[in-house]
C-alpha atoms as one frame of an Amber mdcrd trajectory, in Angstrom:
protein
  17.240 -12.068 -18.462  13.604 -13.184 -18.553  13.464 -12.955 -14.770  14.659
  -9.339 -14.863  12.117  -8.476 -17.566   9.395 -10.159 -15.502  10.318  -8.212
 -12.376  10.489  -4.935 -14.300   7.134  -5.655 -15.934   5.653  -6.451 -12.530
   6.943  -3.173 -11.081   5.504  -1.220 -14.002   2.162  -3.018 -13.587   1.996
  -2.295  -9.844   2.859   1.360 -10.446   0.230   1.662 -13.192  -2.413   0.148
 -10.906  -1.113   1.798  -7.722  -1.295   5.415  -8.842  -5.077   5.565  -9.381
  -5.652   3.336  -6.341  -3.563   5.701  -4.208  -5.468   8.734  -5.451  -8.795
   7.020  -4.745  -7.623   5.952  -1.268  -6.547   9.519  -0.416  -9.898  10.902
  -1.525 -11.725   8.148   0.364  -9.870   8.871   3.601 -10.549  12.590   3.244
 -14.259  11.959   2.595 -14.491   9.599   5.566 -12.901  12.268   7.761 -15.289
  14.924   6.430 -18.272  12.669   7.153 -17.134  12.085  10.736 -15.699  15.504
  11.554 -16.608  18.857  10.052 -13.096  20.211  10.709 -10.278  19.861   8.229
  -8.008  16.899   8.925  -4.813  17.627  10.848  -1.949  17.822   8.361   0.982
  18.230  10.715   1.669  16.917  14.189   3.642  20.088  14.953   0.538  22.259
  14.571  -0.219  23.565  18.089  -3.968  23.677  17.364  -4.239  19.923  16.729
  -5.554  17.957  19.689  -4.475  14.398  20.452  -7.819  12.859  19.538  -7.865
  14.410  16.079  -4.210  13.567  15.439  -4.670   9.925  16.486  -7.948   9.603
  14.598  -6.386  10.962  11.410  -3.357   8.692  11.827  -5.564   5.616  12.284
  -7.819   6.504   9.366  -4.788   7.168   7.155  -3.211   3.847   8.152  -6.367
   1.970   7.196  -6.421   3.834   3.880  -2.815   2.886   3.151  -3.412  -0.778
   4.047  -6.500  -0.987   1.845  -4.691   0.758  -1.025  -1.765  -1.652  -0.730
  -4.073  -4.663  -0.813  -6.097  -3.273  -3.729  -2.910  -2.483  -5.655  -1.444
  -5.970  -5.251  -4.708  -7.745  -6.020  -5.474  -5.467  -8.960  -1.963  -5.737
 -10.374  -2.109  -9.531 -10.060  -5.366  -9.606 -12.003  -3.973  -7.330 -14.720
  -0.751  -9.386 -14.885  -2.661 -12.656 -15.304  -4.832 -11.107 -18.046  -1.869
  -9.688 -19.965   0.752 -12.397 -19.463  -1.382 -15.463 -18.837   0.737 -16.562
 -15.883   1.136 -15.859 -12.200   3.049 -12.682 -11.318   6.634 -12.968 -10.076
   6.825 -13.780  -6.368   6.994 -10.814  -4.040  10.220 -10.611  -2.075   9.991
 -12.204   1.335  10.148  -9.979   4.350  13.588  -9.637   5.914  12.483 -11.587
   8.998  11.417 -14.537   6.836  14.763 -14.453   5.037  16.646 -14.420   8.350
  14.629 -17.431   9.581  15.335 -19.350   6.407  19.048 -18.569   6.639  19.123
 -19.613  10.290  17.487 -22.958   9.439  19.917 -23.520   6.584  22.946 -22.981
   8.802  21.595 -25.050  11.721
């Protein structure tokens, strides 16, 4: 039961930290685009007026924004968790590939 409460608390903490981080990341990406290009960022790949360079540039800039937001969310949530609970946050689930490797080693 405590493990379930810990995981639920962790999810709530990451959501509480992630929402403002996500908003800030979106605004940051849009400002970076505006500083580099005076045009509005391409919003849809199906738009016939979007050229490849703009579409790829926006995709790359957005990907960096998402990666930074993810890192900031996890680090920020960990800091908040330690301050509130006084312990390390619950471990993040391993990636599926890591689980498959572990299972393969166990059966070998």
